[in-house]
N, C-alpha and C positions, 0 to 999 in steps of 0.2 A: 420493417425493411428500407432503407437507404441507403442508394446513393451518395459516397459526400466525396468521393473523388476518383479517378476512372481505375475499375479492377479493386477500387475499395467501402465495401458494402456494412453497412454500419444497423446493426438491431439494437433493441434499449430493452430492459426487462425492468420489473418495479420490484424495490424492494424496501421492507419492515425497518428500512434504520434510517440511521439521525439523518443523512444519505438517499431521497428515495427511487432512486434512479443506477441504475448501471450497466454501459455501452461496453457491446463484443463486438470483434469484426473480424470481416471474413476476404481473403486479400487472393485475388486471383492468380492462382498457381500456374508456371507456364505448362504443365500439360494439360490448363485448361479447367482442373478442378480447383478446391479450395482449402486453403488455410486459416484458421480460426481461431482467433486472438480473444481469448479469457474466456468465461466462461457461465459468469453470474454463481447464484448461490444454491446449491444445489438444493434441488426438490422429492417431495414424494413421490411425484409423479412426472419423471422426464419427457415422458414419451408424447404427456397432452403440453409440456411447456416446449419443447423442442421437436417436436415432426412438423408441424405449420411452417417452422422456420423454415428445416432442412428440406422439406418440401418447394418450401419456392425458390431454392437454387436450381438451376438448373443444369449443373452437377454436383461429382458427391466430395465430400470433407475427406480432405487426404488427411490433415493430421493437427493437432492440437497445441496450442502457443500458451501457456499461462507466465503471467507478464512477474505475478507474486503473489505469496502466500495468503491475503488478505482471500476471507471467505467470501467477497461478492466478485472474486474475481476466480479464484480454485475451486471454488464450492461443486460445480456441476464437471470438474472433467472429468470425474470420474462415467457420471451418468452420458454423458455427450459420447465420450469414447466408447462406452459400450454400443448406445444407441448407431453408430454411424462406425465403428472396426478400425478407427485411426488412432494410428499412436500421440501417445501425451511428452510433449518435451517441454521440460522447465530446466530452470537456471540448476545448476548442482547447489551452488549456497541457497540459493531460495528454498531448493527441497532438503536441505537439511532442517534446516530450520521451519519449515510445513511439518517436518516430523513431530519437531521438537512442541509444536505451540497445539498439534491438531493427529498427532499419533499414538498409538498404543504406552506411550510412556508419559503424558501429560499428566502432569499432580495439580489437581484442584486445592493441595492441602498450602504446596508452595507458592501456587499463586496467591492464594488468599496472605501468606504472611508476608512477601512481596509487596503487595499495597499496603500493608498496616504497618509494614518497616518504614512507609515512609510519610505516613500520620494518614494516611483514609480510614477511619471511625470502623469501628468494626461491623457495626450494621449495614454500611458501607461495600465495605470488602466484601460482602456475606454475598452482597446483592450484584455485586459485578463478577462473584466467582457464578453464579446462579446463571446470570445472562452468557457468560461466559461456555457454558457446560451447552445451554440450549442453542447457543449458534454453533458448536463444534456437531451437532447435527445436523445442520444443514453443510456440511464438509464434506464430499466426497469427492476426498482427491484421490488421484489417479497413483495407485505403487508400483513404486519401479517404475518412473519415466524415463526417456531419454535426456540425460544431461547436456546440457545446452552451457558451455562456454565463453569468454566476453572474444570478439572479432569469428565467430560461428555463424555458418552462411545455411541460411535454412530458405532454399527454395530461393535467392536473389536476395535478402532481404538481412543484413549485417546485425550480429545479437551483440547488443550494449551494457555494460551493468552499469545502471546511474542506480548505486546507495542512499537509505536516507529515509524513506517512507515505508522499506525493509528494507531489509537487510543484504538481499541480493538478487532488487528490484529489474529486470532485463528489460529490454525495448525493442522495436526491429524500425531500421534507420536505411532506405534505400532511396537514392534524388532527390532528398531534402523533404522526404514526407519519414514521419517520426510515427510510429504506431507507441504511444507509451506510456502505459497505463497511467499508473497516477502519480508520475515521476514528476509531472508539471500539467497542471489544473487551471482554467482556466475562470476567474470570478473569488475564484476559493484557493486557499494553501493547500499541497497535501499535507496528514499530519506528519509531525515527526519524533517520534514518542521513544522515551526511553524502556525495554521490556524486561522481561529475566530470562538472561540466557543469551542477548542479543550481542551485537556487535557495540562497548562500550560508549563512542561516542558519535552517536545517530546525526546530530545536525551537526558536524563538522562534515563528516560525509553528503551530507547534502549539501553543503554549501560547496564546497568540488562538485558534484553533480551538477550545479545552476553554474558551474563555470564553465562546465564541458558543455551544459544546454546553451551557452553564450556565443562556443568558439566552434560550435559546430556548423553547418555551412546548411540550415534548416528553412524553409520553406513554408512549412505547414507542421502541426501535429495533431496527432486524433487520441484525445484523452480517455480513460475512464468514464470521467462526468465531466457536467455541461457541455459546451462550445469546442467548436475546432479553437486552435491557437494559429490565430493566422500569422504570430510574429513571434516564435517561440525565444527568443534571443530577449528580444526586450519583457515578458512577461516573467522572464529569469531573471533580470534584473530588479525586476520591481516584486517578486518572493524574496529577491536577495533584501533589500530594503526593508522589508516586511518584517523578516526575522534580527536584522541586524536592532529595530527597533525594539523588538519584543525582549533583545537582549538586554536591553537598556531598563526596559520595565523591569524585568527581574530583577538585578543588578538590583536596581531602586527599590526593591519590595525588601531587601535584606538591611542587617545592622550587624552591631556589633555580638546580636543575643544567634544563636541560633534559632532558624526556622526552619520549619519542612518543607519539603517539598506539596502534602498538602495545602499546606496555608500561603504560597508561593502559589499555587495555582490560584486558591480564592482571592488572592489582587493581580490573577494574568489575568482568569474568568471568570469575572461573578456573576454571582446570580445562581436559579435553579437549573442545571444540565440535564440534569436526570440521572440515571445508574452511567450508561455509557459516554455521557460527554460529559460527565465526572471524570469517570476513568481516563479519557482521552487528553483531556483539561492536565491531570495530574503525568503521563504518561510525557507529555508536550515539555512540560513544566519542568520535567527532569533533564530532557535531554538538552534544555537550555542553560538550567545551571550548572549540569555535568562540563558545556560549553564554556562557562566560566571559568569554571575550574582550571579548566586544560589550560585557558587562558591566562589563568594568574589572575582571576579577575574575582576569583571567591574563594572560600576554603570550606570542607568538611567537618563540620565540629557534631562532635555529640549526637550521629546520625543524625543534624540538621549543617545548613549552607549557616554561612556567614561573608559578610563583606570582607575580600581582603585586605 
């Protein structure tokens, strides 16, 4: 446990994923208790993982806030809620996406068909589905959480929606401090991918988020991974330039013959990335291709993409 700002504690858990850690934050409540933001992956023994952390606090956890529905942020929400008795708060739109991705209605067949339709070879599509099923077992989301909307007040912290990395990604802001989830990261860029059932232009959403982050009067952001961000506006400008460059590279990968998103992903993200890495690369390539289409710079032909 580390105090990263006055009234803000950070605890870090290991992850068996492409990124090897996730940060969760405890915010001092006005009552003297704590608000927990994000919960890591769900685990087989929540008592062993969380009891030492909770015992180190000087007051109880009064509420749990989930920034977004990715497994390393929502995965342990149900576990910690059961241990603490605290209610879980999650964005309304984010919870709807959480149910589509991890709820009882999720379909591995539709997921496999989605990746295959965008050019992923059949053996890799099957591997992606197997990994997704394994990951789903670590998502212990809280059924029927209290729903949050933009502008809501959570113990003095204002809820803002910062779309892109997830459709309904929320963050908390107060007095120039942003508890950012994965909306902005230091040293690496949040993945911006197009997924089945999601909003049609996630990169366009994220570019708007970056503009908002530049405009907000922020002095520091505490993110779900890596170090604190001392100048969020400057970091937002860097990430915007990164995506401008990637859009140009995606356009350069196209010509008059239709290319599948998978083929474009090989140009944008060469090398052996493993199953999960190639899935992220394909989803991110899709997001950039769709942004090019919506900007009139590319077109869809026979299931692939061409330069406009």
